[in-house]
N, C-alpha and C positions, 0 to 999 in steps of 0.2 A: 378831238380826242385828247390831244396833248394838253389842251387847256384844262380838261377834267382831271388829268393826272396831276397837274400842278395845284389844282384846287383841292384834290384829295390830299396831297402832301401838305398843303396849307392847313387843312382841317387837323391833320395829325400834329403838326407843329404847334398850332394855336392851342390845341387841347393839352399837349404836353406842357406848354408854358403855364397854363392854368393850374395843372396838377402840381407843378413845381412851386407854385405860390400859395399853396393851401394854408389856411389859418386854422389853428386848433380851437380857438375860442368860439367858433360857430357851433360847436358841439353842445354848448350850453343851451341852445334852443331846444334840444331833444330831451333834456333832463326831466321836465314835467309835462311833456306834450305827447301823450300816447298816440293820438291820431297821426301826428307827424312821424313818429317812430314806425308806425304801421305802414305808412306810405314809403318810408325809407327802405323798409324790409321788402316791400313789393317791387321797388324800382329794379332790382337785379333779376326779378323773376319774369318781367315782361320783355318781349322783343323790341329793341330799339334799332332802327335801321337808318343808315345814311341815305339821303336822297340820291337818285341816280344822277341828276343834274344839279350841281352846286350853284348857288347864287354867286354873284361876283364877290371876290375876296376883298375885304376892306383893307386898304393899305394906309399906314401911317395914321390910324385912328386910335381912339381910346380903348383901353382894356375892356371897358363895358360894351363897346360896340363889337369887339371881337367875340365876346361871350355871347351876345345876341346872335351874331352870325353863325356860331357853332350850333345853337339851338334851332335856327332857321333851316338848317340843313340836315335835320333828322326828323324821323316820324315814328310815332308809337300810338297805341290806342289808349285814350283817356278812359274809355269804358273798361278795358282790361285792367288798367291801373287801379281804378276804383274797386272793381270786383276783387282783385287779388288782395288789396289792402283792407277789404271789408268795410269800406266807407262809402258815403254817397258821392255821386259825381261832383256835386258842388263843393263838398269838403275836400275831395281829392284835388280839384283844380286850385282851390285856395292854398292848400298845403304844398302842392307842386310848386307854386309861385314862391313860397317861402324856401323850399329846398333848393330851387334853382337860384334864386336871388342871393342866397347865402353860400352858394356853391358846395352844398352838401351832396349833391348828385351831379353826374356828368352826362353830357349828351352821347356818350358811347355806352351807356347802360351801367356804368360803374359808380362806386361811392367815393366820396372824399375819404382819404385814408384815416383821418381822425374819427369820422363817423363810423367807419367799419370797425375801428378799434373799440369805440364806445359800445357798439352792439356786441362784440366778442366779450368785452368785460362784463356786460350785463348778463349774458348767457353763462359765463363762467361763475358769476356770483350766484346765479340760481342753483347751479350744481353744488357749489361750495356750501350754501345754506342747507341744502337737502342732505348732504353727507356729514354735516358737523355733528360731533358728539358733544352733548352738553354735560357739564360737570355733575349734574344731579340725575342724569339718565342712567338706566341700567345697561350694563354691557353683558353680552352673552358669554 
């Protein structure tokens, strides 16, 4: 049991480290890729669970191996992800690999902070355009 507690702590620590090292430029992948954005939106809507028994914690290994370890120790439904994103299972799997590989999503069910900001900016832009008064429009 104590080993699982230390593995659970390792999961939290390794995840926190990944989040501290976020890169803003990965958001550029979202700019012209609607299916990728749809999957990103769906990611926070599906349940992501940590496995009850963690695999052995990698010590003194690469950042890439730590990232893989985090993903090895969670589970979620690819079918639910595809359904919620409105894409095929094949496209969802392909795009999931892109989101994971570029660290736009995290194995705790959250988003990269820059990806989240990108989505908020897009939504705000939609409201701004809708409420804009154009110079040649009639005012009541």
